[in-house]
C-alpha positions in Angstrom: 104.7 119.9 107.2 104.4 123.5 105.9 107.3 125.9 106.1 106.4 129.5 107.1 108.7 132.2 105.8 109.3 134.9 108.4 108.7 138.6 107.6 107.6 137.5 104.0 105.7 140.6 102.8 108.1 143.0 104.5 111.1 141.5 102.7 109.5 141.3 99.2 107.8 144.9 99.5 111.2 146.2 100.9 113.2 144.9 98.0 111.1 147.0 95.6 111.2 144.4 92.8 110.3 145.2 89.2 109.9 143.3 86.0 113.1 142.2 84.4 115.1 142.1 87.8 117.6 139.3 88.5 117.1 138.1 92.0 119.5 135.9 94.2 117.6 133.8 96.7 120.7 132.9 98.6 118.9 130.6 101.1 116.1 128.7 99.2 115.1 126.7 102.3 111.3 126.0 102.3 111.1 128.4 99.1 108.7 130.9 100.7 110.4 133.9 99.4 110.9 132.5 95.8 107.2 131.5 95.6 106.1 134.8 96.7 108.1 136.4 93.9 106.8 134.0 91.4 103.2 134.7 92.7 103.7 138.4 92.1 105.8 138.3 88.9 105.7 134.8 87.3 108.5 134.5 84.9 109.0 138.4 84.6 111.7 138.2 87.3 114.7 135.8 87.0 115.5 134.0 90.3 118.7 132.3 90.9 118.2 130.0 94.0 121.1 128.8 96.2 120.9 126.1 98.8 123.6 123.6 100.0 121.0 121.2 101.0 119.9 119.4 97.9 116.8 118.3 99.5 115.6 122.0 99.8 116.4 122.4 96.1 114.3 119.3 95.1 111.5 120.4 97.2 111.3 123.9 95.5 111.6 122.4 92.2 108.6 120.2 93.0 106.6 123.3 94.3 107.5 125.4 91.1 107.3 122.8 88.3 103.7 123.7 87.2 104.2 127.5 87.5 105.2 130.1 85.1 108.9 130.7 86.3 112.3 131.8 85.1 114.4 130.0 87.9 117.9 128.5 88.1 118.8 126.2 91.0 122.4 126.2 92.4 123.3 123.5 94.6 126.1 125.6 96.5 126.7 127.9 99.4 125.8 131.6 98.9 129.3 132.6 99.6 130.0 131.3 96.0 127.7 133.9 94.5 130.5 135.6 92.4 131.6 132.4 90.8 128.2 131.0 90.2 126.7 134.1 88.4 130.0 134.3 86.3 129.4 130.7 85.3 125.8 131.6 84.3 127.1 134.6 82.3 125.3 137.1 84.4 127.1 140.4 84.8 125.1 142.1 87.4 122.2 141.3 89.8 119.4 143.5 91.0 118.3 141.9 94.3 119.5 139.6 96.9 117.5 137.7 99.7 119.2 136.0 102.6 116.9 134.3 105.1 119.4 132.9 107.6 116.8 130.9 109.6 116.7 127.1 109.1 113.6 125.7 107.5 111.2 123.6 109.4 112.2 120.8 107.1 115.8 121.0 108.1 115.1 121.2 111.8 112.5 118.6 111.9 113.3 116.1 109.0 116.9 116.6 108.2 118.3 113.8 110.3 121.5 115.8 110.5 121.6 116.8 114.2 120.5 120.4 114.1 117.8 119.6 116.8 118.7 118.6 120.4 115.1 117.0 120.7 115.9 114.2 118.3 118.5 111.4 118.6 120.5 112.0 115.3 124.0 111.7 114.1 125.8 114.8 115.3 126.6 116.3 111.9 125.1 119.8 111.8 126.0 120.4 108.1 123.6 121.2 105.4 125.5 119.0 102.8 124.0 115.7 102.2 126.8 113.8 100.5 129.7 114.6 102.8 133.4 114.2 101.8 136.6 113.6 104.1 137.2 117.4 103.9 133.7 118.4 105.2 133.7 119.6 108.8 130.9 118.1 111.1 130.0 118.8 114.7 131.0 115.3 115.6 134.6 116.1 114.5 134.6 119.3 116.4 133.4 117.8 119.8 135.6 114.7 119.5 138.8 116.2 118.2 139.1 119.8 118.9 141.2 121.1 121.9 139.4 122.0 125.2 140.4 125.7 124.7 139.0 125.8 121.1 135.7 124.2 122.2 135.3 126.7 124.9 136.1 129.6 122.6 133.5 128.6 120.0 130.8 127.8 122.6 131.5 131.2 124.2 132.0 133.2 121.0 129.3 131.8 118.7 126.8 130.6 121.4 127.3 133.4 123.9 127.1 130.6 126.6 128.7 131.8 129.9 129.3 128.2 131.1 131.4 127.4 128.0 134.5 126.4 129.9 132.6 123.9 132.1 131.0 122.5 128.9 134.3 122.3 127.1 136.0 120.4 130.0 132.9 118.2 130.3 133.1 117.3 126.6 136.8 116.3 126.7 136.3 114.1 129.8 133.2 112.4 128.2 135.0 111.7 124.9 137.9 110.0 126.7 135.3 107.3 127.9 133.3 107.1 124.6 133.2 108.9 121.4 130.4 111.4 121.1 128.3 110.1 118.1 124.7 111.7 118.4 122.8 114.6 119.6 121.5 112.8 122.6 125.3 111.9 123.5 125.9 115.6 123.6 122.7 116.6 125.4 123.3 114.1 128.2 126.7 115.7 128.8 125.2 119.2 128.8 122.4 118.0 131.2 124.9 116.8 133.6 127.0 119.8 133.6 124.7 122.9 133.1 120.9 121.9 133.2 120.6 123.1 136.9 121.7 126.7 135.7 118.8 126.8 133.4 116.0 125.7 135.7 113.1 128.2 135.5 114.4 129.9 132.3 112.7 129.9 129.0 115.7 128.8 127.0 116.7 125.1 127.0 120.2 124.3 128.4 121.3 122.9 125.1 120.2 125.7 122.8 123.5 127.9 122.9 126.0 125.1 122.6 124.0 123.6 119.6 123.9 127.1 118.0 127.7 127.5 118.5 128.4 124.1 116.9 126.1 124.8 114.0 127.8 128.1 113.3 131.3 126.7 113.5 130.5 123.7 111.5 128.9 125.6 108.6 131.3 128.8 108.9 128.0 130.8 108.9 129.5 134.1 110.1 132.5 133.9 107.8 130.3 132.9 104.9 127.8 135.8 105.6 130.5 138.5 105.5 131.7 137.0 102.3 128.3 137.0 100.6 127.7 140.7 101.7 131.0 141.7 100.2 130.7 139.7 97.0 127.0 140.3 96.5 127.2 144.1 97.0 130.0 144.3 94.3 128.0 142.3 91.9 124.8 144.4 92.5 123.6 147.0 89.9 123.3 150.6 91.0 119.9 150.9 92.7 120.2 147.2 93.7 119.0 146.1 97.2 120.0 143.4 99.7 117.5 142.0 102.3 118.9 139.9 105.2 116.9 138.2 107.8 118.8 137.3 110.9 117.8 135.1 113.8 120.5 135.7 116.5 122.4 138.6 117.8 125.8 137.6 116.3 124.4 137.6 112.8 122.5 140.8 113.3 125.4 142.7 114.5 127.6 141.6 111.7 125.0 142.6 109.1 124.4 145.9 110.9 128.2 146.6 110.9 128.5 145.7 107.2 125.6 147.8 106.1 126.7 150.7 108.3 130.2 150.7 106.7 128.8 150.7 103.2 126.4 153.5 104.0 129.0 155.7 105.8 131.4 155.1 102.8 128.9 156.6 100.5 128.2 153.5 98.5 124.9 152.6 99.8 121.8 153.8 101.8 120.2 152.1 104.7 116.4 151.5 103.7 115.6 151.0 107.4 117.9 152.3 110.2 116.3 150.1 112.8 115.6 146.6 112.0 112.0 145.4 111.1 110.7 142.8 113.4 107.6 140.5 113.3 104.3 141.8 114.4 102.7 140.2 117.4 100.2 138.5 115.2 103.1 136.9 113.2 104.8 135.8 116.4 101.5 134.2 117.6 101.1 132.3 114.5 104.8 131.4 114.1 106.7 131.5 117.4 110.0 130.8 115.6 109.7 134.3 114.1 110.1 136.0 117.4 113.9 136.6 117.2 113.8 137.5 113.5 115.2 141.0 112.3 115.2 142.3 108.8 117.6 144.8 107.4 117.7 146.3 103.9 120.3 148.3 102.1 120.4 149.8 98.5 123.5 150.4 96.4 123.7 154.1 95.3 126.9 154.3 93.3 
């Protein structure tokens, strides 16, 4: 399987990289953006690659082992950017890339319940070695109150049938614990599939999105990395963020606008850059992608 990075050239070109830069790839995933930087600059750009998924790190290590590189791998979430660069004795960084899409490997080979098309344990977390403290989607659907379930399915999934779904989940778990993706899909099919007949979107899409966002605290961590990352940027440094759904894009748009209106930054693109028709034809997963870039000016 080959992972195809979305808006690859637009992202790397938009960052305006130069020799000697220190770059954070906050979401290594399939390694597409990191590999493109190495292709253009070899070891003349230092890359710090973050990923919570150790499989992603090992995959990119293997892809780069015979190349001329200057890369450090961090098995941690990008929201810890400030602590990790401090640990590496790096004072400032020049560029940050965040591709918020899930790689093809994570969706199709992860075995962690991200896809409703495979019967897998309902985990939805990127961490491989889980501890008792780590939240999973299974814990959410089996333990959270009905009102809380409805709130996250509506708030993070923008699912208008959230209350029906939450009620059905609570009733189902009284009979049997919800363990797998197909357990959850079966509940959703019974309660809302009829409302999705004839629509392009699958009836489980929004609920799975909501649970994934809640499990991984994605919006909370995105806000943290923008705040921390911008603080650690050199003057003239740039951040590129590729989002894949409206909640992420609205958050990035708001945070970037606040920085620009406060006189700290300038927006490189006032409107998001979106994939071309050619890219969408070649990679249908790219159709919802939006790229926003910002430059620190003080």
